[in-house]
N, C-alpha and C positions, 0 to 999 in steps of 0.2 A: 620600553622599546616597542614600537609598533610591529605586530606580527602580520596582520592583514586588515584591510578595510574594504568591505565588499557590499555592493548594493543589490537588492533582490526585488523582483516584482512578480506578483502572481506565482510565487513559489519557485521562480527560476532566477538564476544568477544573471544580473545585467552586466556588471563590470567591476573590476578593482578600481577604486576611486581614491584620490588624495583626500586627506582629512579636511582640507579647506572647502571641499565640495559637499560635505555631509549635509549641511543645511539645505542645499539645493535639492538633494534627493529625498530628504524628509518631507519636503513640500509636495512631492509627487504623490498622487493617489495610488492606493494598493501597492505600495512599496515600503520596504524597510531596510535599514542599514545595520550590518553586523560588524562590529569592530572588536579586535582582540589585541590586548596589550600584555606584555610580560615585563614584570619588575619596572613599571613606568617611573619616570621622573616626576617631580612636582609640576614642572611646566607642561608635560604631556597630560597629566590629569586635569590641570586647569584648562587646557585647550578643549578637552572632552566635556568638561563641565559647561563651558560656554556653548559648544556646538549642540549638546543635547539638553541644555538647561537643567542640569542635575542639581539635586538638593545638596547644599553645602555640607550638611551633617553626614550624608551618605558618602560624599567624596572624602571627607575627613577620616571616616572609618576605613575607607579603602587605602588612604595614604598611610595611616598609622599601622594597619594590619593587626595580626594576632587577635582577631575578634572571635567571639563565640559564634558557632553556627546559628544563623537566624534568617528570617525573612521579614522585611519591614515594608510598609506601604508609605509612599510619599505622594499624596495626591493621586494621580492616575498612573503612577509608576511604581515599580517594585525594586527593592534592593535586597539581594540575597548574598549571604556569606556562607561558603562551604569550605570545609577543611580538606586539603589534599594530603593523604597519607601515603607515603612511599617507603618500601623496605629497601634500605641501603646498607649492605654489609651486616645483615641481621639486626640493624637498628632502624627505628622509625624516624623518618624525616617528615616534619609537619609543615606543609605549605598551605596556601589559601587561594581561593578564587572568589573574587567579588563580581557579582553580575548585576548590572543595571539594566532593567527591562522597562521599556515604554511601549506605547501603542505601535510605533513604527521604528523601533531601534532596539538593539541589544549591544551592550558594551561589557565585555568580559575582561577582568584584570587579574592576571595570574601572578602570584608572588611565591618565591622560595620553592619552586618546583621545576624539575627537569622534564617531566612528561608533558607533551603538548596535547592539544585537542583537535588536531587536524583530522583525525578519524571521525570526530563528531560532525565537523563541517561537511566532510565527504558523505557521511550517512544522510545528513539533512538534504544535501543537494541531489542525492539519488532518489529521494522521496518527495518530489515537488508538491504532490497532493497534500502531504502533511506540512511541509514547509510553508504552504500557502496559508496555513492557519496563523502564521505570523510569529511574533516574538515569543508568545507563550510556549510554542512547541520548541523553540530553540532553548529556552530555559529548561524545559523538561529534558531535552537531549543532553545538555551539559550536566544536569544533575544526575541523570541516569548513568552517564559515563563515569562520574565520580563514584557513585554508589557501587557500580559493578567492580570498580577497582578495589573496593574494600574486601570483597569475598576472598581473593587469593591471600590477603594479609591475614584474615581470620583463619584460613586453612594452615598458613605457616605457623601461627601462634598455637594452634591445636597440636600440630606436629611437634613443636618445641616442648609443649607440655607433656606429651606422651614420652618424649626422650628423657625428660627429667624424672618422670614417674618410674621409668625403667631403672634409672640410676639410683633412685631411692632404695629399691629392693636389691640392688647389686652389691655384692660383697666388696667390690673395689670402689664403690661410691663413697664420697666424703660428705658427711652431714653438713659441714660448713659450706662447701661448694654448692650442694643442692639447695640450701637455704638462700644463698646469694642468687642463684639462678632463678629460683621461684620469685624472689622479690623483684628482680630485673624484669621477669615476664609479667609480673603484676603491674609494673609501671607501663609497659607497652599496652596491656589490656585497658588500663585507665585512659591512655591516650585515645584508644579506639572508642571507649565509652563517651568521652568528651566530644568526639566527632559525630558519633551516630545518634545518641539520644536527643540532643538539642535539635538536630536537623529533622529527626522524626517528628518531634512536636511541631516544628515550623511547617513542614510539608503538610501536616494535617489541616492547615488553614487553606490549602489550595484546592480542596475538593469537598463537596458537600457544604451545606449551609451558605454562609456569606463568603463568596469567592471573588477575588479581584477580577475586574472586567477583562483583564488581559488573559486570564487563565480559564475563562468560561468554557471555551471549546476544547480544553485539554484536561478536564478534570479526571477522566478515566486514566490518563497517562500518569498523573501525579498520584493517583490512588495506587497504581502499580509500584511506583517508587516507594510509597509509604509501606507497602507490603514487604518490599525488599529490606527496608530499614528495620521493620519489625523482626524479620528473621535474623538480621545482623545483631540487633539488640539482644535477642534471646540467646544467640550464640555467645556474645560477650558476657552476659550474665552467667551462662553455664560455665564458661572458662573461669570466671572469677570464683564461682563456688567450688570448682574443682581445685583451683589453686589453694583456696583456704583449707580444703580437706587434705591436699597433699602436704601442706605445711604441718598440719596436725599429725599426719602419718609420719612425716620426717622426724618430728620431735619424739614421737613414740618409738621410732626405730633407734634414735639416740639413747633414749631411756633403756631400751632393751639391751643395746650394746653395753651401756654402763653396767647394767645388772650382770651381764655375762662376764665382764672384766672383774666385777666384785666377787662373783662366785669363784673364778679362777684363783684370784688372790687369796680368798678364804681357804680354798682347797690346798694350795701350796703352803699357806701358813699352818694349816692343820697337820700336814705331813712333817713340816719342820718342828712342830711342837712336840711330836712323839720322841724323836731322838734327843731333843732338848730336855725332856722330862727324865728319860733314862739317864742321860749324862749328869743331870742335876742330882739324881738320887745316888748314883755310884760315885759321884764326885764329892760327897759329903765326907768330912774327915772324922768319922767315928772309928774307934779302935776295934769294936766287936761287930764286924760285918762279915758273916761267914763266907759269902761269895767272893770276897776280896782275896781270900787265901786259897780258893779252889783253883786247881790247875787249869781246868777248862772254862773258868769264869769269863775271861776276856773274849775268846771267840764266841762263846754262847751269848754274851751281851751284844756283840756285833750282829750275830745272827738274829737275835730278838729285835734289834732296832731295824735291820734291813727288812725282816719279815713284816713288821708292823707298817713300815713305809710302803712296801709293795702292796700289802692288803688295802691300805688307804688309797693308794693310787688307782688301783683297779675299781675300787668302790666308787670313787669320785668320777672315774671315767664312765662307768655304767650309768651314773646319775646325770651325766652331761655337764658336769662342773669342770671338766678338763677336756 
């Protein structure tokens, strides 16, 4: 689906144009065309390929989707793949934006994502002195918007981890539930890792050293994006390490709880063993057992059994076994 197709010249918007007129505006000096598509059909991508003379391999990647974040050069053009991560009902939805960038055009193809980039276009149009730098700045603006959307997700994952950590040390917490929650969180963090780390490596190619011609005037901006990605990558690694530690602590708490149960069972077994021993002795069928003929023998035996059990109970209670 076509979102918009706009022509710019000297950093200012000229007009919304039909796709059939793209080639006419590409021929004009100091102008470029910015086209945005959402979940395009095969026919729409083929039309864009013809209008912008896109490389067929890059178009095939955009058509298939589910690509690893990357930035590739095709002659004097750039093809960038960036993953769009959105939090929907505490679950991560993974979309994708494929950006084709040439000397005088930008084509963005958004797939499996509900959030648009109208704010990015408005930002660029409010800064014509920057938009005048052409397609390279538009690529930066799109990339910067995606990376900025990663930060709230990282904050949400950190909050979720803190909640699970509190449950681990809570008496009402379930070890199984905590383990399942930690593994579910680990999967989300892995999704973020797959989105952030490859993109960080790719953006490193857009500043310093050999830089594509399109990005020569925007190297400082891409370095800023790289710094943000480094922070995100460090946060992701920190969360992963904390999850691993939390899993070990959770297992340790399970072991401690098992030991507590074992001690309680041993204590109760010890208390039941005393009356069993007394009953076993006095229950033997020997003829000459003096206490069997004693008038106070029975109540004294009950008193001895009760006294021994009470003594053991308070002894185990003081030791923390009960």
